[in-house]
N, C-alpha and C positions, 0 to 999 in steps of 0.2 A: 504613492503609486510607484511600483517598480516592475521590471520584467527582465526576461532573459531568453536567449535563443540558442538552440542546440540543433545539430543535424537530426533529421528524421529518418528512421529506418523502420520498415514494416516488420511485424513479428515474423519469425521464421516459420515456414510450413512444417506441420507435424504429421507424420504418416501413421495411420491406424489401420487395423484390419477392417476390411469393408463391412459396413453395416453394424459395427460394434462400437458402443459407447463405453469408454473405459474410465473408471475413477481410480486414480492412483493414490496410494496411501503410503507415505514414507514412514518407516518404523526404525527406531533405534532401541536395541536391547542392551541393558547395562547390568553388570554384576553388582555385588554388595559394596564394592569399592568405587563404583561409578564408571568403570571401564566398559567400553563398548565390546559386545560379544560378537565374534565372527563365526563363520562355518555353519550357520543354521541353514535349513532347507525349507522348501515350500511346505512340506509336510509337518514342519514344526510349528506352523502358525494356524490359527483360526481367526476368521474375520467376520464381524457382525455389523449389519446395517440396521440401525434402529431396533436392535435386539434380534434380528433375523440373520441366521448364519448364511454366508455367501460363499460361493465357489471362487477360489483364488485362481484367476485365469492367466495372470502374468506375474512373474516373480524374477527379481534380480537382486544381487548383492553387490554393494559398492564399497570401496575404501577411498582414502584420500587421493589415491593415484588413478582411480578409474573403476570401471565395471569389472568385477572378477568372475562373475558367472550368473547363470539364471536363464530366463527366457530371452533369446535374442530378439524377439519381436517387441519386447518391452522397451518403451522409449525412456528418455532421460538418463542415458549413460553419462557418468561424470567424465568430463574431458580430461585427458592426461596433459600435464604441462609439457610444452615443447622444450627441447634442450636449451638451456640458458635462460628460460623464462622465470620470472619471479615465482617463488613457492606459494605465496599467499597474497591475495588482495583483500584488505580489510577496509570496511567503510564504517566510520564512527558516526552514527546517525543520532542526533539529539532532537527529540520531539519538543521543541520550545513552545509549541502551542498548548500543550497539556501538562507542562511541568512547572510548578512554582519555583521561585528563585532559590529557596534553600535546597530543595531536592535537586535542581539543575546544577547548583554549585557543587554538591556532593558528587554527582555523576561526573562533572567536569574534572574535579580533582582526581578521582579514581582513573578516569580515562588518560589524563596527563601522565600519571604514574605508570600506567601500562605502556603508553607510547615511549616513555623514556627507558623502561626496563624490560618490556615484554616483546618488542618487535625484534625479529630475527633478521640476519643479513639476507638481503634479497626480498624482504617483505615490502609491499607498497600499500600505503593507506591514504584515505581521504576523509575529510571532515564535512558532514552534511547536516543541515538543519531543516526541519519540516517546513518552516515559513519561507524558505528560499531554495529554489532549485538551481538549475544551471548546469554547465559542463562540469564533469567530475574529473579533476586532474589529480591522479594518484602520485604520491611522493614517498620517498624513503627517508626524508629529512625529519628526524624526530623533533628538533627545535622548532621548525616551521609548523609542524602539525600541532605542537603544544600551543604555539601562539594563536593558531586558528581556533583551537578549542577555547582559549581564554577570551576570545572576542564574542563568544555566544552569550546571549542574554535572553531571559524569558519573555515570551509574548502571551503568557497565559491570561485569559479573561478573568476578571474578578467577579465573583457571584454574589457578594454580600449585599448587593443592592436589591435583591429580590425579596419581596414580601408575599408569602412566607419564604424563608430561606429553604432551598432545596438543592440537591445535587442532580447532575444530569440523568442518572438512572431513575430517580424518582420522577423527573420530568418525562422521561421516556414511558414509564408506566402510566402516568396520568394522561398524556396526550394520546397514547394508543389504547386507552381504556382496558388496561391489563390487570389493574388491581384497584378496586374501589376503596379498599382499606387505606391505601396511600392517599387517595383524594380526600377522604374524610379526615385523616390525620392532619393534612395540610390545611384544610378548612378550619380545624381547631387551632392550629398554629397561627393562622392568619389573624385570628382574634387578638393575639398577643402583640402583633406589630401594627395592626390597623385600629385596635381598641374598639372593635365592633364586630358583629357577625359578618362573615364573608360568604358570598354565593359561590357556586361551582365555577361560574364564568370568571370570577375574580382570581381564582386559583389556576384555572386552565389557561388563562391568558399569559401570565408569567411563565408557566410551565412550557407552553408552546414556543415562546420566545427563546427560553433557555435551550430547549431541545433543538430548535433550528440552528442556533449558534453552535451547539455541540456537533451536530451533523455536518455543518459547514467546515468546522475545524478538523473533524475526523476525515472528511473527504480530502481536504488539503494534505493532511498527513499521509493518508494512504496513497494519494496521487504522487507525492514526493518519493515514497518508498518504491512505488511501481516504476517511476522514472529511473531510480537508482538501479533497480533490478534489470531493467531493459539495458542499461549501459554496461553493467557488470557481466551480463550473460554472454558477452562476446569476448571476455578476457580469458586467458589460459590459467591453469592452476586452480587452487582453492579460491572460492569466492564467498566471503563471509560479511554479513552486515551485523553490526553490534548496535542494536536499537535501544536507546535509553529513554524512558518515559515514566511519568507518574501514573498514567492511565491512558488507555486507548479504547474507549468504549465505542463499539461499532454499531450496536443497536440494529437499525434497519439496513445496514450496509453489509449484510452477510454475503450477498452475491459478489460485491466488489472485493471483499476479503477472500472469498473462494477463488476468484479469478486471479488475484494477486498471488495466492499460494501456488496455484497451478503454473503461473508464469515462472515463479521462483524455482519450482521443482524442475521444470523443463530447461531452465537456464542454469541449473546446477548452482543456485545461489542459496546458501544456508542463512536463515535469519535467526540470530540469537537475540533474545530480548532480556532487558534488565529493568526491574521495577525500582525506580529511583526513590520510592517512598520509604524503602528500607523496612525495618520492623515497626509496626504501629498498632494501636488499638483504636477501634472505632465504636462509637456509641449507637450507630444506626444500622439496622439490619438491611437498609437499602444503600449501604455504602458502595462506592465504586469498586471495592474489592469484591467482585462478583464471582460466585462459584459457577454460574451458568456460562459454558464455553462460548455461547453466542455473544455474550457481552464482554468477555475477556479477550480483547483483541491481541494483547501481548502474548498470552498463553497460546492462543490459536495460531498466530503467525509462527511462533517457534515450533509447535507441534506439527503444523502443516508443511514445514519445509525441512524437517529433520534437525531442527535446532534445539536449543536449550533455553528454558525460562528460568532466570535467576530472580527470586523474589523472597520477601519476608526475611531479609538478612541485611544487617547494618554494614557488613564488610563489602562495599561496592568494589574495592580494589581486587578482592578475591573474585568477585563476580566477573570483572573484566578478564582476569587471568583464566578463569574457566571458559568464558565465552569466546576468547580469542583463538579458538581452535575449532575446526570442523570435526564432527564425530568420526572416529577412526573407521567405523563400519556402519553402513546404513543399508537397510533393505527397502525395496520398493515393491509393494504388493498391488496388484491390479484386479479389479472385478467389474463385471457388467451388472448394473443394478437391474433388478427384476421389477416389472410393472412400469406404468407410465410415470413420467416426471410430474410431481405434484407441486413443484415450486416451493417446497418447504425445506428447512434445515434438517438434515439427517445426522444423527449422532453415530459415530463409528467407535467400535471397540475391537482391539486386537489382543489376543491372548495366546500363550504358548500351549501346545497340546500336552506337553509333559509337565509334571509338577516340579517347578524349580523356584529358586529364590531370585530369579532375574526380574528386573523391572522393565516393563514395556512402555515405550513412549511412542504414541501414534498421532496421526492427524485427528483432530477432535471431531470433524464432521465435514459435510459438504452440502451445497444447495442442490437439490434434485431438479436441475434444469440444464438446458444445453450450455449455459454459461460455464458450468463446471467441467464440461468435457474438455479434454486436451485440445481438440480441434478448434474450440472456441476460446483459446487463451487470449486471442486478440480482443481488444476492447471495442465498444460501439464506435469510438472515434476511429480506430484502425479500420473497422469495417466500412465506415463512411468514406474514408480516404480511398479505400480499394474500389468503391463503387463509382459509378458515373451518374447516378440519379441525383437530381436536385433535392435538397432538404431545406425547409423554411420554417423552422421552429423558433428561431431567434431573429430579432430585427436587425439583420446584417445584410449588407450589400458588398459584393466583391467586384474589383476591377483589376485589369491586367494591363501593363505597359511593357513593351519590349525595349531593351536597351542594348548597347554594344556588347555588354557582358552576359546578358541573359534576359530574365523576365522579372519585373517588379510586380508584386501582388499587394494590393491595397485593400484593407478592410474598413468599411464605414459602418459604425455601430450606433444605433439610436438608443442611448442610455435611458431615455424617459420611459421606454417600454420594457426595461429590464427589471428582473426581480433582484433586489439587493437585501442584504442583511444588515440590520442596525447593530453595529459592533463597536464598542468603546467610543460611542458618539460619532461614528462615521458610517458611511454606506460601504459595505464590504462585498466584494465579488471576485471571482477568479476566472480568467478567460484563457483558453488554450486554442491556438491557431496552428494548423498544419497546412503547408503548401507543398505541392509536388509537381514535377514535370515528368511525363512518361513518353518514351519514344514510340515508334510505330509497332514495336513488338510488345508494348505494354510494360516494359521495364522502367523502373524509376531511375532517372539519370540525375536528378537533383531533388532534395527535400529538406525542409526546415520545420522545426517545431518551436513556437514561441509561447511563453507563459507570461501573463500579466496579472499581477495581484493589485486590485483596486481597493484603496481605503480612502474614500472621498469625503471631504467636508461638505456640508450643505451648500456652501458657496461654490465650491468647485463643481459639484454635481449640477447645480443650477446653470452654471456657465456652459458645461459640456452638453447639457440637455438642449440648450438653445441651438447648438450646432450638431456636431456628431463627434464621437470618439473615433479617431483614425489611427490605424497601425499599419505598417508596411514591412515587407521583407523582400530581399532580392535573391533570386535563384540563378546561380551561374551555370551556363550551359553553352556548348558549342553551337554554331549555326545549324539550323534544321527546324523541322516542324514537330510540335509537341502538343500533347494533351495536358493542359494545366488544370489542377484541381486544388481547391481551397476549402477547408473545413474549420468551423469555429464551434467550440463547446463551452458552455458555462459551467462553473464548478459547483453551483448550488443545486440546480434542478437537473443538471446533466443533459440539457437540451442541446440540439445540434442544428446547424445550418451549413449547407454545402452547395457549391456551384462549380461548374466546369467550363472551360473555354479552349478553343483551338488557337494556338499562338505559333508564330514563326520568328525565330531568331536569325537575323541576317548577318 
């Protein structure tokens, strides 16, 4: 079990035209040599939502220095770096939850080479892993960054114990009843390892366990990327995440993925992704190399933030060289979807009106719900923090104590009534706790966010279940009266509990 605490800042407000829901689509146009094309206008583009042509109601062109033109009402102008500020902020993100040791080592070697030869004077970089969050301290020291990369090791779950053997995408199809052919094939494969005929239940059970583990790990990875985006969105200059993973299957997490892409777009954070599997051949048509953009989280993150997806290539060093730069020119198209939100994933297609040899890279799609609108870029957790209403979906009790320095918030959690995942012989869960103090004007004067990753043995779980799991944090504040708010969220079911209290610091 380990945890970390960082300052909490609410998402910035985003102004939209009254009564308009806007879906933003970042687009990069490249010529035959891979160079970004500039100087295009709104009339050069056509945009389709699930095959239906849409009117482009907002348009802007951006380069690495900032917004160059377009609709002034369109949000997400890229901030210009202040005088003397670093030119680029690079985050080397390693998805150690989904990347086996050989793939991770290849990505690490390539990243170290880029750190030693590709960083420019004034660049600042940070090394982040999916399994551990925390404060992100950027550095220009190449030797230090290389050492941090060298300390990363894989935490990938081993799947070979399942009978019949299956990959997460197959488990996804079985659990969600999307392909009976997969279920029948796995029932046949079950005979080979069980040496007898197997029922649907005997196949669906392992599939459900594998799928829950996959969703849990994907949620942790997306949460870590979101935390990184939140921190980088306040930095000047170019902001680039270089995300290396062997796969990031999002499955039922399309809404979370869409929210993350919207946050990155408004925070001017480009997410470039690198497939650490390199070139490979698979024997299964249900491999994790999925052509469906809903399942290809790596491709979706890149396309949805104006980034590049480097894949099916053994030269990962070249991949980092290409990805270590933001697109020279990016366009942001906006449209208002017609019809009521149906809660489904909508595929997007952008093409040029003139017949050219240019390649167009666009956001793959969006969830047709309020979660994808820019004004809803905040998460349910952020919304709960901003509210004053109590929420009691988790077995959590909060208490507050005033001290000479501020307010101490204590969380008491009954683990015996929590949903845990059986992962590598342990009970796994992830908890997020946010505590804030607001003054009489409703402004946050102090806030912290703590993350706890629980990997409990049966003995530790039994011991903590007899008492409670307790965590605390102290918010420093000057003397005065405050509205204290505490929110807890579990990382598996995304359930929330929240409470408020009036406190006075003397």
